C-alpha positions in Angstrom: 112.4 68.2 77.5 111.0 67.4 80.6 109.3 64.5 81.8 107.2 63.6 84.6 106.0 60.4 86.5 104.0 60.0 89.2 104.4 57.1 90.8 102.8 58.0 94.4 99.8 60.1 94.4 101.7 63.4 95.5 104.8 62.4 94.5 106.7 62.4 91.1 110.2 61.5 89.3 111.0 64.4 87.3 113.8 64.8 84.3 114.4 67.8 82.9 117.2 68.3 80.3 117.8 71.5 77.8 120.4 73.1 75.5 121.1 76.5 75.8 123.1 78.5 72.8 124.1 81.7 72.5 125.4 83.9 70.1 125.5 87.7 69.7 125.1 90.5 66.7 127.8 92.6 68.2 131.5 91.9 69.6 130.4 88.0 68.5 133.8 85.7 68.7 135.7 89.0 70.6 133.7 90.8 73.6 131.1 88.7 73.4 132.4 85.2 73.7 129.8 81.9 71.9 128.3 80.4 75.0 126.6 76.6 74.3 125.6 75.1 77.4 124.2 71.4 77.9 122.1 71.0 81.4 120.4 67.5 82.7 118.7 66.7 85.5 116.8 63.9 87.7 115.1 63.9 90.5 111.7 63.6 93.5 109.3 66.4 93.7 105.7 66.5 95.7 104.4 66.1 99.0 105.9 63.5 101.4 103.3 64.2 104.2 99.6 66.3 104.2 101.8 69.4 104.7 105.6 68.8 103.8 107.0 69.1 100.4 110.3 68.2 98.8 111.9 69.0 95.6 115.4 67.3 94.9 117.1 67.4 91.7 120.6 66.9 90.9 122.7 66.8 87.4 125.1 68.1 85.2 125.6 71.1 82.7 128.6 71.5 80.4 130.2 74.6 78.4 130.5 72.4 74.4 132.1 75.3 72.8 135.0 76.7 75.0 134.9 73.6 77.5 134.7 76.5 80.8 133.0 74.3 83.0 131.9 70.7 83.4 130.0 71.1 87.0 127.2 69.7 88.8 124.0 71.6 89.0 121.2 70.9 91.3 118.0 71.8 93.8 117.1 70.8 96.8 113.5 72.5 98.7 112.2 72.0 101.4 108.8 73.1 101.6 105.9 73.6 104.8 102.4 74.6 103.8 99.3 75.2 106.8 97.0 76.4 105.0 96.5 77.5 101.2 98.4 80.7 101.3 100.5 80.2 104.7 103.5 78.5 104.1 107.5 78.3 104.1 110.7 77.1 101.9 113.9 76.9 102.2 116.4 76.0 100.0 119.6 76.0 98.0 119.9 75.7 94.2 123.4 75.7 91.9 122.7 76.4 87.9 125.1 77.3 85.0 124.1 80.5 82.4 126.0 82.3 79.9 126.6 86.0 80.2 127.5 88.6 77.9 131.2 89.4 77.7 132.7 86.8 80.1 131.2 83.6 78.7 129.8 81.3 81.4 128.2 82.2 84.9 127.8 79.6 87.6 125.4 80.9 90.5 125.0 79.4 94.1 122.0 80.6 95.4 120.5 79.7 99.3 117.0 81.5 100.1 114.3 81.4 102.4 110.5 82.5 101.4 107.5 82.8 102.9 103.9 83.9 103.0 101.3 83.9 105.9 97.6 84.3 105.2 95.1 87.0 107.4 91.8 88.0 106.9 90.8 84.6 105.3 93.7 84.7 103.0 92.4 87.8 101.5 95.6 90.0 103.3 99.1 87.7 102.1 102.9 88.6 104.1 105.1 87.6 102.0 109.1 88.0 101.8 111.8 86.3 100.8 115.7 86.2 101.3 118.2 84.8 99.1 121.8 84.9 98.5 124.1 84.4 95.4 127.4 83.5 94.9 128.0 83.9 91.3 131.2 82.8 89.6 132.2 84.3 86.0 134.5 82.1 83.6 135.9 83.0 80.8 137.7 80.9 77.6 139.8 78.3 79.4 143.5 79.0 79.1 144.2 75.0 79.8 141.8 72.8 78.2 139.5 71.3 81.2 140.6 74.3 83.3 137.7 76.6 84.1 139.1 80.7 84.0 137.9 82.0 87.2 137.4 86.0 86.0 135.2 87.2 88.5 133.3 86.4 91.6 130.3 88.2 92.8 128.3 87.8 96.0 124.4 89.0 95.9 122.1 89.6 98.5 118.4 90.3 98.0 115.6 91.0 100.9 111.9 91.4 99.3 109.4 91.7 101.3 105.4 93.3 102.0 101.7 92.3 102.0 99.2 91.9 98.9 95.7 92.8 99.1 93.4 90.3 96.8 90.1 93.1 96.5 88.4 90.7 94.2 88.8 87.1 93.0 90.3 88.8 89.6 92.5 91.8 90.9 94.6 92.1 93.7 97.1 95.0 95.3 100.7 94.3 95.8 103.4 97.0 97.7 106.8 95.8 98.4 110.1 96.6 99.9 113.5 95.4 97.9 116.9 95.6 99.1 119.6 94.4 97.3 123.5 94.2 98.7 126.3 93.6 95.4 129.8 93.3 96.2 132.3 92.0 93.3 135.7 91.4 93.2 135.8 93.6 90.4 136.4 97.5 91.1 133.8 98.8 89.3 131.4 101.1 91.0 128.4 99.2 89.0 129.3 96.3 90.3 129.3 97.7 94.1 126.3 98.2 95.6 123.2 98.9 97.4 119.9 99.2 96.4 116.6 100.1 97.9 113.1 99.9 95.6 109.9 100.6 97.1 107.3 98.7 94.4 103.4 98.6 94.1 101.6 96.8 91.2 98.0 96.1 90.5 97.3 92.7 89.4 93.9 91.8 87.3 93.4 87.9 86.4 91.3 86.7 83.8 
């Protein structure tokens, strides 16, 4: 359920309520517990000046099936726009999601992203850096008390150019670096990863 009320020319009050029910065909109730999360947020989104935009949302997330969490969620983002393709955003977001095996995850994310348009905005240099602190929660042993199963830290860097060949075709190249560490000792959860991405996009 989403609602939006524009009370200023370029600023709106926003409400967002959603319910996430997840079950599994394999291992349900044992290795993959049922997860049932209700999220509700309200706030503001829009421009506070011709070049500065804000998004401010705050609300609640609760795990209803196991009572694993009852927590505050939200988003705070500030964006400065110089031109249509030249902008920078600084933000923080907190959210809760169901995950296999463990049950529920809380993601605290901070990020900076931006882009600069060159050659009449035909060439766009884009980049993003984000840091996520992930808290995985299992079924609580004491009702109402979260059971922290694992914590992960994830750092991502994504940067590269996009060239608009025509209005309906662009080419993008990017370098992606991911570094993850975890309180778990599994090698698959503690790694650096390097990727080079080339994408061709057609717009119709």
